[in-house]
N, CA, C and O atoms as a GROMACS GRO file, in nm:
protein
  600
    1MET      N    1   0.086  -0.117   0.000
    1MET     CA    2   0.000   0.000   0.000
    1MET      C    3   0.090   0.123   0.000
    1MET      O    4   0.188   0.129   0.074
    2THR      N    5   0.057   0.221  -0.083
    2THR     CA    6   0.135   0.344  -0.093
    2THR      C    7   0.052   0.459  -0.038
    2THR      O    8  -0.069   0.467  -0.060
    3PHE      N    9   0.119   0.548   0.035
    3PHE     CA   10   0.050   0.663   0.092
    3PHE      C   11   0.119   0.792   0.051
    3PHE      O   12   0.240   0.794   0.029
    4ILE      N   13   0.042   0.898   0.040
    4ILE     CA   14   0.095   1.034   0.023
    4ILE      C   15   0.025   1.122   0.127
    4ILE      O   16  -0.074   1.080   0.187
    5LEU      N   17   0.077   1.243   0.149
    5LEU     CA   18   0.011   1.334   0.242
    5LEU      C   19  -0.096   1.414   0.169
    5LEU      O   20  -0.069   1.473   0.065
    6GLY      N   21  -0.217   1.414   0.225
    6GLY     CA   22  -0.328   1.487   0.167
    6GLY      C   23  -0.323   1.635   0.200
    6GLY      O   24  -0.225   1.681   0.259
    7TRP      N   25  -0.425   1.711   0.162
    7TRP     CA   26  -0.429   1.856   0.181
    7TRP      C   27  -0.421   1.894   0.328
    7TRP      O   28  -0.372   2.002   0.362
    8ASN      N   29  -0.469   1.807   0.417
    8ASN     CA   30  -0.466   1.837   0.560
    8ASN      C   31  -0.348   1.768   0.630
    8ASN      O   32  -0.347   1.757   0.753
    9ARG      N   33  -0.250   1.722   0.553
    9ARG     CA   34  -0.128   1.656   0.601
    9ARG      C   35  -0.153   1.518   0.658
    9ARG      O   36  -0.064   1.461   0.722
   10TRP      N   37  -0.271   1.462   0.639
   10TRP     CA   38  -0.298   1.326   0.681
   10TRP      C   39  -0.264   1.232   0.566
   10TRP      O   40  -0.278   1.271   0.450
   11PRO      N   41  -0.219   1.109   0.594
   11PRO     CA   42  -0.186   1.014   0.487
   11PRO      C   43  -0.310   0.973   0.409
   11PRO      O   44  -0.416   0.947   0.466
   12VAL      N   45  -0.294   0.967   0.277
   12VAL     CA   46  -0.401   0.926   0.187
   12VAL      C   47  -0.350   0.808   0.106
   12VAL      O   48  -0.240   0.814   0.050
   13SER      N   49  -0.427   0.702   0.099
   13SER     CA   50  -0.387   0.582   0.026
   13SER      C   51  -0.401   0.606  -0.125
   13SER      O   52  -0.503   0.657  -0.171
   14ILE      N   53  -0.298   0.568  -0.200
   14ILE     CA   54  -0.309   0.575  -0.346
   14ILE      C   55  -0.283   0.438  -0.408
   14ILE      O   56  -0.276   0.425  -0.530
   15GLY      N   57  -0.268   0.336  -0.325
   15GLY     CA   58  -0.243   0.201  -0.373
   15GLY      C   59  -0.372   0.123  -0.386
   15GLY      O   60  -0.480   0.175  -0.357
   16PRO      N   61  -0.361  -0.002  -0.429
   16PRO     CA   62  -0.481  -0.086  -0.444
   16PRO      C   63  -0.545  -0.114  -0.308
   16PRO      O   64  -0.477  -0.132  -0.208
   17ASP      N   65  -0.675  -0.116  -0.308
   17ASP     CA   66  -0.750  -0.144  -0.186
   17ASP      C   67  -0.800  -0.288  -0.193
   17ASP      O   68  -0.876  -0.323  -0.283
   18PRO      N   69  -0.758  -0.372  -0.099
   18PRO     CA   70  -0.800  -0.513  -0.106
   18PRO      C   71  -0.951  -0.530  -0.086
   18PRO      O   72  -1.003  -0.638  -0.116
   19GLN      N   73  -1.019  -0.430  -0.037
   19GLN     CA   74  -1.164  -0.439  -0.018
   19GLN      C   75  -1.241  -0.417  -0.148
   19GLN      O   76  -1.358  -0.452  -0.157
   20MET      N   77  -1.175  -0.359  -0.248
   20MET     CA   78  -1.243  -0.328  -0.374
   20MET      C   79  -1.216  -0.438  -0.475
   20MET      O   80  -1.109  -0.499  -0.475
   21SER      N   81  -1.313  -0.462  -0.562
   21SER     CA   82  -1.295  -0.559  -0.669
   21SER      C   83  -1.366  -0.508  -0.793
   21SER      O   84  -1.454  -0.421  -0.785
   22LEU      N   85  -1.328  -0.561  -0.906
   22LEU     CA   86  -1.388  -0.523  -1.033
   22LEU      C   87  -1.487  -0.631  -1.074
   22LEU      O   88  -1.448  -0.747  -1.090
   23GLU      N   89  -1.612  -0.594  -1.090
   23GLU     CA   90  -1.715  -0.690  -1.127
   23GLU      C   91  -1.752  -0.667  -1.273
   23GLU      O   92  -1.775  -0.554  -1.315
   24VAL      N   93  -1.759  -0.774  -1.349
   24VAL     CA   94  -1.798  -0.766  -1.490
   24VAL      C   95  -1.947  -0.794  -1.499
   24VAL      O   96  -1.997  -0.895  -1.449
   25ILE      N   97  -2.018  -0.703  -1.564
   25ILE     CA   98  -2.162  -0.717  -1.581
   25ILE      C   99  -2.191  -0.729  -1.731
   25ILE      O  100  -2.156  -0.641  -1.808
   26ASP      N  101  -2.254  -0.838  -1.770
   26ASP     CA  102  -2.296  -0.854  -1.910
   26ASP      C  103  -2.435  -0.794  -1.923
   26ASP      O  104  -2.534  -0.855  -1.885
   27ARG      N  105  -2.441  -0.673  -1.978
   27ARG     CA  106  -2.569  -0.603  -1.989
   27ARG      C  107  -2.652  -0.651  -2.106
   27ARG      O  108  -2.775  -0.642  -2.104
   28HIS      N  109  -2.585  -0.703  -2.208
   28HIS     CA  110  -2.657  -0.744  -2.328
   28HIS      C  111  -2.623  -0.889  -2.361
   28HIS      O  112  -2.510  -0.934  -2.338
   29SER      N  113  -2.719  -0.961  -2.415
   29SER     CA  114  -2.699  -1.103  -2.443
   29SER      C  115  -2.604  -1.122  -2.561
   29SER      O  116  -2.589  -1.035  -2.647
   30GLU      N  117  -2.541  -1.236  -2.563
   30GLU     CA  118  -2.453  -1.272  -2.674
   30GLU      C  119  -2.533  -1.278  -2.804
   30GLU      O  120  -2.480  -1.247  -2.911
   31ALA      N  121  -2.659  -1.317  -2.796
   31ALA     CA  122  -2.745  -1.324  -2.914
   31ALA      C  123  -2.764  -1.187  -2.979
   31ALA      O  124  -2.777  -1.177  -3.101
   32LEU      N  125  -2.766  -1.081  -2.898
   32LEU     CA  126  -2.778  -0.946  -2.954
   32LEU      C  127  -2.657  -0.915  -3.041
   32LEU      O  128  -2.672  -0.858  -3.149
   33PHE      N  129  -2.538  -0.951  -2.994
   33PHE     CA  130  -2.417  -0.924  -3.072
   33PHE      C  131  -2.414  -1.010  -3.198
   33PHE      O  132  -2.356  -0.969  -3.299
   34GLU      N  133  -2.474  -1.127  -3.194
   34GLU     CA  134  -2.483  -1.211  -3.314
   34GLU      C  135  -2.581  -1.151  -3.415
   34GLU      O  136  -2.568  -1.175  -3.535
   35PHE      N  137  -2.679  -1.075  -3.367
   35PHE     CA  138  -2.777  -1.012  -3.456
   35PHE      C  139  -2.722  -0.885  -3.521
   35PHE      O  140  -2.749  -0.859  -3.638
   36LEU      N  141  -2.646  -0.806  -3.446
   36LEU     CA  142  -2.596  -0.677  -3.496
   36LEU      C  143  -2.500  -0.694  -3.612
   36LEU      O  144  -2.427  -0.793  -3.621
   37TRP      N  145  -2.500  -0.597  -3.702
   37TRP     CA  146  -2.402  -0.589  -3.810
   37TRP      C  147  -2.365  -0.443  -3.828
   37TRP      O  148  -2.437  -0.353  -3.786
   38CYS      N  149  -2.251  -0.421  -3.891
   38CYS     CA  150  -2.201  -0.285  -3.911
   38CYS      C  151  -2.269  -0.222  -4.033
   38CYS      O  152  -2.264  -0.280  -4.141
   39PRO      N  153  -2.332  -0.106  -4.018
   39PRO     CA  154  -2.400  -0.041  -4.131
   39PRO      C  155  -2.303   0.028  -4.227
   39PRO      O  156  -2.344   0.081  -4.329
   40VAL      N  157  -2.173   0.026  -4.194
   40VAL     CA  158  -2.071   0.087  -4.281
   40VAL      C  159  -2.016  -0.017  -4.379
   40VAL      O  160  -1.999   0.013  -4.498
   41CYS      N  161  -1.988  -0.140  -4.329
   41CYS     CA  162  -1.926  -0.242  -4.415
   41CYS      C  163  -2.007  -0.370  -4.426
   41CYS      O  164  -1.978  -0.452  -4.513
   42GLY      N  165  -2.106  -0.391  -4.341
   42GLY     CA  166  -2.190  -0.510  -4.349
   42GLY      C  167  -2.139  -0.631  -4.273
   42GLY      O  168  -2.203  -0.736  -4.276
   43HIS      N  169  -2.026  -0.619  -4.205
   43HIS     CA  170  -1.972  -0.733  -4.132
   43HIS      C  171  -2.037  -0.745  -3.994
   43HIS      O  172  -2.095  -0.649  -3.943
   44GLU      N  173  -2.026  -0.865  -3.935
   44GLU     CA  174  -2.100  -0.896  -3.813
   44GLU      C  175  -2.012  -0.921  -3.692
   44GLU      O  176  -2.064  -0.957  -3.585
   45ILE      N  177  -1.882  -0.904  -3.704
   45ILE     CA  178  -1.793  -0.936  -3.593
   45ILE      C  179  -1.741  -0.807  -3.531
   45ILE      O  180  -1.688  -0.720  -3.599
   46PHE      N  181  -1.759  -0.797  -3.398
   46PHE     CA  182  -1.715  -0.679  -3.324
   46PHE      C  183  -1.611  -0.719  -3.221
   46PHE      O  184  -1.616  -0.829  -3.166
   47SER      N  185  -1.517  -0.629  -3.196
   47SER     CA  186  -1.414  -0.651  -3.095
   47SER      C  187  -1.438  -0.554  -2.980
   47SER      O  188  -1.472  -0.438  -3.002
   48HIS      N  189  -1.421  -0.604  -2.860
   48HIS     CA  190  -1.433  -0.519  -2.742
   48HIS      C  191  -1.293  -0.487  -2.690
   48HIS      O  192  -1.215  -0.578  -2.663
   49ILE      N  193  -1.262  -0.361  -2.678
   49ILE     CA  194  -1.136  -0.317  -2.620
   49ILE      C  195  -1.170  -0.254  -2.485
   49ILE      O  196  -1.235  -0.149  -2.480
   50PRO      N  197  -1.128  -0.318  -2.376
   50PRO     CA  198  -1.164  -0.265  -2.243
   50PRO      C  199  -1.129  -0.118  -2.228
   50PRO      O  200  -1.020  -0.074  -2.264
   51PHE      N  201  -1.222  -0.044  -2.173
   51PHE     CA  202  -1.213   0.099  -2.145
   51PHE      C  203  -1.208   0.185  -2.272
   51PHE      O  204  -1.196   0.307  -2.262
   52GLU      N  205  -1.217   0.126  -2.390
   52GLU     CA  206  -1.218   0.200  -2.516
   52GLU      C  207  -1.353   0.188  -2.585
   52GLU      O  208  -1.407   0.287  -2.634
   53GLY      N  209  -1.408   0.067  -2.589
   53GLY     CA  210  -1.537   0.046  -2.652
   53GLY      C  211  -1.539  -0.074  -2.742
   53GLY      O  212  -1.450  -0.159  -2.738
   54MET      N  213  -1.645  -0.081  -2.824
   54MET     CA  214  -1.662  -0.190  -2.920
   54MET      C  215  -1.643  -0.135  -3.061
   54MET      O  216  -1.686  -0.024  -3.092
   55PHE      N  217  -1.577  -0.215  -3.144
   55PHE     CA  218  -1.546  -0.172  -3.279
   55PHE      C  219  -1.571  -0.285  -3.377
   55PHE      O  220  -1.552  -0.402  -3.344
   56CYS      N  221  -1.614  -0.250  -3.498
   56CYS     CA  222  -1.628  -0.348  -3.604
   56CYS      C  223  -1.489  -0.402  -3.635
   56CYS      O  224  -1.396  -0.325  -3.657
   57LYS      N  225  -1.476  -0.533  -3.636
   57LYS     CA  226  -1.344  -0.594  -3.658
   57LYS      C  227  -1.295  -0.572  -3.800
   57LYS      O  228  -1.174  -0.576  -3.824
   58ASN      N  229  -1.385  -0.548  -3.894
   58ASN     CA  230  -1.347  -0.530  -4.034
   58ASN      C  231  -1.306  -0.386  -4.068
   58ASN      O  232  -1.206  -0.365  -4.136
   59CYS      N  233  -1.384  -0.287  -4.021
   59CYS     CA  234  -1.359  -0.148  -4.063
   59CYS      C  235  -1.330  -0.053  -3.947
   59CYS      O  236  -1.300   0.065  -3.970
   60ASN      N  237  -1.340  -0.102  -3.823
   60ASN     CA  238  -1.310  -0.024  -3.703
   60ASN      C  239  -1.414   0.084  -3.670
   60ASN      O  240  -1.385   0.176  -3.594
   61THR      N  241  -1.533   0.074  -3.725
   61THR     CA  242  -1.642   0.165  -3.686
   61THR      C  243  -1.679   0.136  -3.542
   61THR      O  244  -1.696   0.020  -3.505
   62GLN      N  245  -1.692   0.239  -3.460
   62GLN     CA  246  -1.725   0.220  -3.319
   62GLN      C  247  -1.875   0.205  -3.301
   62GLN      O  248  -1.953   0.271  -3.368
   63VAL      N  249  -1.914   0.118  -3.209
   63VAL     CA  250  -2.055   0.101  -3.175
   63VAL      C  251  -2.069   0.113  -3.024
   63VAL      O  252  -1.995   0.051  -2.947
   64LYS      N  253  -2.165   0.194  -2.983
   64LYS     CA  254  -2.197   0.211  -2.841
   64LYS      C  255  -2.341   0.166  -2.821
   64LYS      O  256  -2.430   0.203  -2.898
   65LEU      N  257  -2.363   0.087  -2.717
   65LEU     CA  258  -2.497   0.035  -2.688
   65LEU      C  259  -2.552   0.098  -2.561
   65LEU      O  260  -2.478   0.126  -2.466
   66GLN      N  261  -2.682   0.121  -2.561
   66GLN     CA  262  -2.749   0.165  -2.439
   66GLN      C  263  -2.890   0.110  -2.439
   66GLN      O  264  -2.950   0.088  -2.544
   67GLU      N  265  -2.941   0.088  -2.321
   67GLU     CA  266  -3.076   0.037  -2.309
   67GLU      C  267  -3.175   0.147  -2.342
   67GLU      O  268  -3.157   0.263  -2.304
   68SER      N  269  -3.280   0.111  -2.414
   68SER     CA  270  -3.385   0.206  -2.450
   68SER      C  271  -3.482   0.220  -2.333
   68SER      O  272  -3.509   0.123  -2.261
   69ARG      N  273  -3.532   0.338  -2.315
   69ARG     CA  274  -3.633   0.360  -2.209
   69ARG      C  275  -3.766   0.296  -2.246
   69ARG      O  276  -3.843   0.255  -2.160
   70GLU      N  277  -3.792   0.289  -2.376
   70GLU     CA  278  -3.918   0.233  -2.424
   70GLU      C  279  -3.894   0.090  -2.473
   70GLU      O  280  -3.819   0.069  -2.567
   71THR      N  281  -3.958  -0.008  -2.409
   71THR     CA  282  -3.940  -0.149  -2.449
   71THR      C  283  -4.060  -0.205  -2.524
   71THR      O  284  -4.046  -0.304  -2.595
   72ARG      N  285  -4.176  -0.143  -2.510
   72ARG     CA  286  -4.300  -0.189  -2.573
   72ARG      C  287  -4.328  -0.336  -2.547
   72ARG      O  288  -4.386  -0.405  -2.630
   73GLY      N  289  -4.287  -0.383  -2.429
   73GLY     CA  290  -4.316  -0.520  -2.391
   73GLY      C  291  -4.214  -0.623  -2.437
   73GLY      O  292  -4.227  -0.741  -2.406
   74TYR      N  293  -4.113  -0.581  -2.512
   74TYR     CA  294  -4.010  -0.674  -2.556
   74TYR      C  295  -3.914  -0.702  -2.442
   74TYR      O  296  -3.896  -0.620  -2.352
   75GLU      N  297  -3.851  -0.820  -2.447
   75GLU     CA  298  -3.754  -0.858  -2.344
   75GLU      C  299  -3.634  -0.763  -2.345
   75GLU      O  300  -3.585  -0.724  -2.239
   76GLU      N  301  -3.588  -0.725  -2.464
   76GLU     CA  302  -3.475  -0.632  -2.477
   76GLU      C  303  -3.511  -0.521  -2.575
   76GLU      O  304  -3.577  -0.545  -2.676
   77ALA      N  305  -3.468  -0.402  -2.543
   77ALA     CA  306  -3.480  -0.288  -2.633
   77ALA      C  307  -3.349  -0.211  -2.621
   77ALA      O  308  -3.317  -0.157  -2.515
   78VAL      N  309  -3.274  -0.208  -2.729
   78VAL     CA  310  -3.139  -0.154  -2.726
   78VAL      C  311  -3.121  -0.049  -2.835
   78VAL      O  312  -3.168  -0.067  -2.948
   79LEU      N  313  -3.054   0.059  -2.801
   79LEU     CA  314  -3.014   0.160  -2.898
   79LEU      C  315  -2.865   0.139  -2.926
   79LEU      O  316  -2.785   0.133  -2.834
   80ALA      N  317  -2.830   0.129  -3.053
   80ALA     CA  318  -2.689   0.114  -3.092
   80ALA      C  319  -2.651   0.235  -3.175
   80ALA      O  320  -2.717   0.267  -3.274
   81CYS      N  321  -2.544   0.303  -3.134
   81CYS     CA  322  -2.493   0.418  -3.209
   81CYS      C  323  -2.364   0.378  -3.278
   81CYS      O  324  -2.268   0.335  -3.213
   82PHE      N  325  -2.362   0.391  -3.410
   82PHE     CA  326  -2.243   0.362  -3.489
   82PHE      C  327  -2.178   0.495  -3.525
   82PHE      O  328  -2.246   0.588  -3.569
   83ASP      N  329  -2.046   0.503  -3.507
   83ASP     CA  330  -1.971   0.626  -3.528
   83ASP      C  331  -1.850   0.598  -3.615
   83ASP      O  332  -1.773   0.507  -3.586
   84THR      N  333  -1.832   0.677  -3.722
   84THR     CA  334  -1.723   0.651  -3.817
   84THR      C  335  -1.597   0.732  -3.791
   84THR      O  336  -1.508   0.734  -3.876
   85ASP      N  337  -1.586   0.799  -3.676
   85ASP     CA  338  -1.462   0.875  -3.647
   85ASP      C  339  -1.338   0.786  -3.652
   85ASP      O  340  -1.231   0.833  -3.690
   86SER      N  341  -1.352   0.660  -3.615
   86SER     CA  342  -1.237   0.569  -3.611
   86SER      C  343  -1.232   0.472  -3.729
   86SER      O  344  -1.146   0.383  -3.730
   87THR      N  345  -1.320   0.487  -3.827
   87THR     CA  346  -1.329   0.391  -3.937
   87THR      C  347  -1.207   0.399  -4.028
   87THR      O  348  -1.160   0.508  -4.062
   88TRP      N  349  -1.155   0.280  -4.067
   88TRP     CA  350  -1.039   0.272  -4.156
   88TRP      C  351  -1.080   0.287  -4.301
   88TRP      O  352  -1.184   0.235  -4.342
   89ASN      N  353  -1.001   0.358  -4.379
   89ASN     CA  354  -1.011   0.365  -4.526
   89ASN      C  355  -1.145   0.413  -4.578
   89ASN      O  356  -1.180   0.384  -4.692
   90LEU      N  357  -1.220   0.486  -4.498
   90LEU     CA  358  -1.352   0.531  -4.542
   90LEU      C  359  -1.342   0.626  -4.660
   90LEU      O  360  -1.430   0.624  -4.747
   91HIS      N  361  -1.239   0.707  -4.665
   91HIS     CA  362  -1.225   0.809  -4.769
   91HIS      C  363  -1.181   0.753  -4.904
   91HIS      O  364  -1.194   0.822  -5.005
   92VAL      N  365  -1.128   0.630  -4.909
   92VAL     CA  366  -1.078   0.577  -5.037
   92VAL      C  367  -1.145   0.449  -5.079
   92VAL      O  368  -1.114   0.396  -5.186
   93ASP      N  369  -1.235   0.397  -5.001
   93ASP     CA  370  -1.284   0.262  -5.023
   93ASP      C  371  -1.437   0.257  -5.036
   93ASP      O  372  -1.502   0.179  -4.966
   94GLU      N  373  -1.495   0.339  -5.123
   94GLU     CA  374  -1.641   0.346  -5.131
   94GLU      C  375  -1.707   0.218  -5.180
   94GLU      O  376  -1.827   0.200  -5.159
   95LYS      N  377  -1.631   0.128  -5.244
   95LYS     CA  378  -1.690   0.003  -5.291
   95LYS      C  379  -1.706  -0.099  -5.180
   95LYS      O  380  -1.776  -0.198  -5.197
   96LEU      N  381  -1.641  -0.076  -5.066
   96LEU     CA  382  -1.648  -0.170  -4.954
   96LEU      C  383  -1.704  -0.108  -4.826
   96LEU      O  384  -1.733  -0.180  -4.730
   97ARG      N  385  -1.719   0.022  -4.825
   97ARG     CA  386  -1.770   0.090  -4.706
   97ARG      C  387  -1.859   0.207  -4.749
   97ARG      O  388  -1.833   0.273  -4.850
   98ARG      N  389  -1.963   0.231  -4.672
   98ARG     CA  390  -2.052   0.343  -4.701
   98ARG      C  391  -2.057   0.432  -4.577
   98ARG      O  392  -2.095   0.387  -4.469
   99ASP      N  393  -2.019   0.557  -4.593
   99ASP     CA  394  -2.016   0.649  -4.479
   99ASP      C  395  -2.156   0.671  -4.423
   99ASP      O  396  -2.256   0.654  -4.493
  100LEU      N  397  -2.161   0.708  -4.298
  100LEU     CA  398  -2.288   0.739  -4.232
  100LEU      C  399  -2.314   0.889  -4.241
  100LEU      O  400  -2.219   0.967  -4.242
  101PRO      N  401  -2.439   0.930  -4.248
  101PRO     CA  402  -2.471   1.073  -4.253
  101PRO      C  403  -2.413   1.144  -4.130
  101PRO      O  404  -2.440   1.105  -4.017
  102ASP      N  405  -2.337   1.247  -4.154
  102ASP     CA  406  -2.273   1.324  -4.046
  102ASP      C  407  -2.188   1.236  -3.955
  102ASP      O  408  -2.163   1.272  -3.840
  103GLY      N  409  -2.143   1.121  -4.004
  103GLY     CA  410  -2.050   1.036  -3.931
  103GLY      C  411  -2.109   0.943  -3.827
  103GLY      O  412  -2.036   0.871  -3.760
  104SER      N  413  -2.242   0.942  -3.812
  104SER     CA  414  -2.300   0.850  -3.714
  104SER      C  415  -2.445   0.817  -3.750
  104SER      O  416  -2.512   0.890  -3.823
  105ALA      N  417  -2.490   0.704  -3.697
  105ALA     CA  418  -2.629   0.661  -3.716
  105ALA      C  419  -2.669   0.577  -3.596
  105ALA      O  420  -2.586   0.511  -3.533
  106TRP      N  421  -2.798   0.581  -3.565
  106TRP     CA  422  -2.855   0.505  -3.454
  106TRP      C  423  -2.950   0.400  -3.510
  106TRP      O  424  -3.016   0.422  -3.612
  107VAL      N  425  -2.957   0.286  -3.442
  107VAL     CA  426  -3.055   0.184  -3.475
  107VAL      C  427  -3.117   0.136  -3.344
  107VAL      O  428  -3.047   0.119  -3.244
  108LYS      N  429  -3.248   0.114  -3.346
  108LYS     CA  430  -3.316   0.059  -3.228
  108LYS      C  431  -3.350  -0.086  -3.260
  108LYS      O  432  -3.413  -0.116  -3.361
  109VAL      N  433  -3.307  -0.175  -3.170
  109VAL     CA  434  -3.329  -0.318  -3.186
  109VAL      C  435  -3.422  -0.365  -3.075
  109VAL      O  436  -3.400  -0.336  -2.958
  110LEU      N  437  -3.526  -0.437  -3.113
  110LEU     CA  438  -3.622  -0.492  -3.018
  110LEU      C  439  -3.624  -0.643  -3.028
  110LEU      O  440  -3.593  -0.698  -3.134
  111GLY      N  441  -3.658  -0.710  -2.919
  111GLY     CA  442  -3.677  -0.854  -2.927
  111GLY      C  443  -3.620  -0.928  -2.809
  111GLY      O  444  -3.609  -0.876  -2.698
  112ALA      N  445  -3.584  -1.053  -2.836
  112ALA     CA  446  -3.528  -1.143  -2.737
  112ALA      C  447  -3.427  -1.231  -2.810
  112ALA      O  448  -3.430  -1.238  -2.933
  113PRO      N  449  -3.340  -1.298  -2.737
  113PRO     CA  450  -3.242  -1.384  -2.804
  113PRO      C  451  -3.307  -1.477  -2.905
  113PRO      O  452  -3.401  -1.550  -2.874
  114GLY      N  453  -3.254  -1.473  -3.027
  114GLY     CA  454  -3.306  -1.555  -3.136
  114GLY      C  455  -3.422  -1.491  -3.212
  114GLY      O  456  -3.466  -1.546  -3.313
  115ASP      N  457  -3.471  -1.375  -3.165
  115ASP     CA  458  -3.587  -1.313  -3.229
  115ASP      C  459  -3.577  -1.160  -3.223
  115ASP      O  460  -3.667  -1.094  -3.173
  116TYR      N  461  -3.467  -1.106  -3.275
  116TYR     CA  462  -3.449  -0.961  -3.277
  116TYR      C  463  -3.498  -0.903  -3.409
  116TYR      O  464  -3.503  -0.971  -3.511
  117GLU      N  465  -3.535  -0.775  -3.404
  117GLU     CA  466  -3.575  -0.703  -3.524
  117GLU      C  467  -3.535  -0.556  -3.511
  117GLU      O  468  -3.526  -0.503  -3.401
  118VAL      N  469  -3.510  -0.493  -3.625
  118VAL     CA  470  -3.478  -0.351  -3.626
  118VAL      C  471  -3.609  -0.273  -3.623
  118VAL      O  472  -3.697  -0.293  -3.707
  119ASP      N  473  -3.622  -0.185  -3.524
  119ASP     CA  474  -3.742  -0.102  -3.513
  119ASP      C  475  -3.729   0.023  -3.600
  119ASP      O  476  -3.821   0.057  -3.673
  120TRP      N  477  -3.614   0.092  -3.592
  120TRP     CA  478  -3.592   0.211  -3.675
  120TRP      C  479  -3.444   0.244  -3.684
  120TRP      O  480  -3.363   0.202  -3.602
  121TRP      N  481  -3.412   0.322  -3.786
  121TRP     CA  482  -3.279   0.381  -3.804
  121TRP      C  483  -3.294   0.532  -3.794
  121TRP      O  484  -3.396   0.589  -3.833
  122SER      N  485  -3.191   0.596  -3.741
  122SER     CA  486  -3.186   0.742  -3.741
  122SER      C  487  -3.046   0.784  -3.783
  122SER      O  488  -2.948   0.748  -3.717
  123PRO      N  489  -3.034   0.859  -3.890
  123PRO     CA  490  -3.141   0.912  -3.974
  123PRO      C  491  -3.211   0.799  -4.050
  123PRO      O  492  -3.157   0.690  -4.069
  124LYS      N  493  -3.330   0.829  -4.092
  124LYS     CA  494  -3.411   0.731  -4.163
  124LYS      C  495  -3.350   0.705  -4.300
  124LYS      O  496  -3.318   0.799  -4.372
  125PRO      N  497  -3.334   0.577  -4.337
  125PRO     CA  498  -3.281   0.546  -4.471
  125PRO      C  499  -3.370   0.607  -4.579
  125PRO      O  500  -3.492   0.601  -4.572
  126ASP      N  501  -3.305   0.664  -4.680
  126ASP     CA  502  -3.378   0.723  -4.793
  126ASP      C  503  -3.290   0.713  -4.916
  126ASP      O  504  -3.194   0.636  -4.918
  127GLU      N  505  -3.321   0.790  -5.019
  127GLU     CA  506  -3.243   0.782  -5.143
  127GLU      C  507  -3.100   0.833  -5.127
  127GLU      O  508  -3.014   0.797  -5.207
  128ASP      N  509  -3.073   0.916  -5.026
  128ASP     CA  510  -2.937   0.968  -5.004
  128ASP      C  511  -2.849   0.875  -4.920
  128ASP      O  512  -2.727   0.879  -4.931
  129TRP      N  513  -2.912   0.790  -4.836
  129TRP     CA  514  -2.834   0.701  -4.751
  129TRP      C  515  -2.912   0.576  -4.716
  129TRP      O  516  -3.030   0.583  -4.681
  130GLU      N  517  -2.847   0.464  -4.727
  130GLU     CA  518  -2.899   0.334  -4.684
  130GLU      C  519  -2.789   0.266  -4.604
  130GLU      O  520  -2.674   0.270  -4.646
  131PRO      N  521  -2.820   0.205  -4.491
  131PRO     CA  522  -2.716   0.129  -4.422
  131PRO      C  523  -2.675   0.009  -4.507
  131PRO      O  524  -2.758  -0.049  -4.577
  132VAL      N  525  -2.548  -0.027  -4.502
  132VAL     CA  526  -2.503  -0.146  -4.573
  132VAL      C  527  -2.573  -0.266  -4.511
  132VAL      O  528  -2.578  -0.278  -4.389
  133GLU      N  529  -2.627  -0.352  -4.594
  133GLU     CA  530  -2.695  -0.471  -4.544
  133GLU      C  531  -2.593  -0.575  -4.498
  133GLU      O  532  -2.478  -0.574  -4.542
  134ARG      N  533  -2.634  -0.662  -4.412
  134ARG     CA  534  -2.549  -0.769  -4.361
  134ARG      C  535  -2.491  -0.847  -4.480
  134ARG      O  536  -2.566  -0.902  -4.560
  135GLY      N  537  -2.359  -0.852  -4.488
  135GLY     CA  538  -2.292  -0.929  -4.593
  135GLY      C  539  -2.297  -0.869  -4.733
  135GLY      O  540  -2.262  -0.938  -4.829
  136GLU      N  541  -2.340  -0.746  -4.748
  136GLU     CA  542  -2.357  -0.684  -4.880
  136GLU      C  543  -2.228  -0.682  -4.961
  136GLU      O  544  -2.232  -0.698  -5.083
  137PHE      N  545  -2.114  -0.662  -4.895
  137PHE     CA  546  -1.986  -0.654  -4.966
  137PHE      C  547  -1.903  -0.781  -4.954
  137PHE      O  548  -1.783  -0.779  -4.983
  138ASP      N  549  -1.963  -0.891  -4.912
  138ASP     CA  550  -1.888  -1.015  -4.894
  138ASP      C  551  -1.823  -1.066  -5.022
  138ASP      O  552  -1.717  -1.128  -5.017
  139ASP      N  553  -1.884  -1.040  -5.137
  139ASP     CA  554  -1.832  -1.090  -5.264
  139ASP      C  555  -1.727  -0.999  -5.326
  139ASP      O  556  -1.670  -1.033  -5.430
  140VAL      N  557  -1.701  -0.883  -5.265
  140VAL     CA  558  -1.608  -0.785  -5.321
  140VAL      C  559  -1.475  -0.795  -5.248
  140VAL      O  560  -1.472  -0.791  -5.125
  141ASP      N  561  -1.365  -0.808  -5.323
  141ASP     CA  562  -1.232  -0.813  -5.262
  141ASP      C  563  -1.176  -0.673  -5.248
  141ASP      O  564  -1.197  -0.588  -5.334
  142GLU      N  565  -1.105  -0.650  -5.138
  142GLU     CA  566  -1.043  -0.521  -5.114
  142GLU      C  567  -0.919  -0.509  -5.200
  142GLU      O  568  -0.833  -0.597  -5.197
  143PRO      N  569  -0.907  -0.400  -5.279
  143PRO     CA  570  -0.788  -0.383  -5.362
  143PRO      C  571  -0.661  -0.375  -5.278
  143PRO      O  572  -0.664  -0.324  -5.166
  144ASP      N  573  -0.550  -0.426  -5.332
  144ASP     CA  574  -0.422  -0.427  -5.260
  144ASP      C  575  -0.379  -0.288  -5.217
  144ASP      O  576  -0.324  -0.271  -5.108
  145GLU      N  577  -0.403  -0.186  -5.301
  145GLU     CA  578  -0.358  -0.051  -5.268
  145GLU      C  579  -0.437   0.009  -5.152
  145GLU      O  580  -0.394   0.109  -5.093
  146VAL      N  581  -0.552  -0.049  -5.117
  146VAL     CA  582  -0.632   0.002  -5.006
  146VAL      C  583  -0.603  -0.075  -4.878
  146VAL      O  584  -0.598  -0.014  -4.771
  147SER      N  585  -0.585  -0.204  -4.885
  147SER     CA  586  -0.573  -0.287  -4.764
  147SER      C  587  -0.452  -0.247  -4.679
  147SER      O  588  -0.455  -0.265  -4.557
  148HIS      N  589  -0.347  -0.194  -4.739
  148HIS     CA  590  -0.230  -0.156  -4.661
  148HIS      C  591  -0.252  -0.027  -4.580
  148HIS      O  592  -0.171   0.006  -4.493
  149LEU      N  593  -0.360   0.046  -4.607
  149LEU     CA  594  -0.385   0.173  -4.538
  149LEU      C  595  -0.448   0.154  -4.401
  149LEU      O  596  -0.446   0.246  -4.319
  150ALA      N  597  -0.504   0.037  -4.375
  150ALA     CA  598  -0.571   0.013  -4.246
  150ALA      C  599  -0.473   0.008  -4.132
  150ALA      O  600  -0.513  -0.011  -4.017
   0.00000   0.00000   0.00000
């Protein structure tokens, strides 16, 4: 245990406290992560970096999840925000990635494990923007001159 002197000259602990522990809470089911896909590249695999967040393993788009206040009777109601600030090769790779309006988009997912559905997207998909569908770019290979930029 390490101590320093506080503002009132009393010792203050700055070392680990054996009384404290870190508890991991799984707020969302594994099935929810199996349902989600990236609206930028269409891939379904996300990586969790502790204290940083969740990112699409293919294009590095960040996703943040939060529980929705409105569940409408569903077991789970989740808001997912996708943000392209960290996305790789977005500026040169339009055949494999589609940017989000103003760099972010929200999706509301309702349901239960094995039975999820998209309730809405924000902004609403229209002729100017559509989220990439799950697996939409699976048949397209990334050009060599682009893959080295990631």
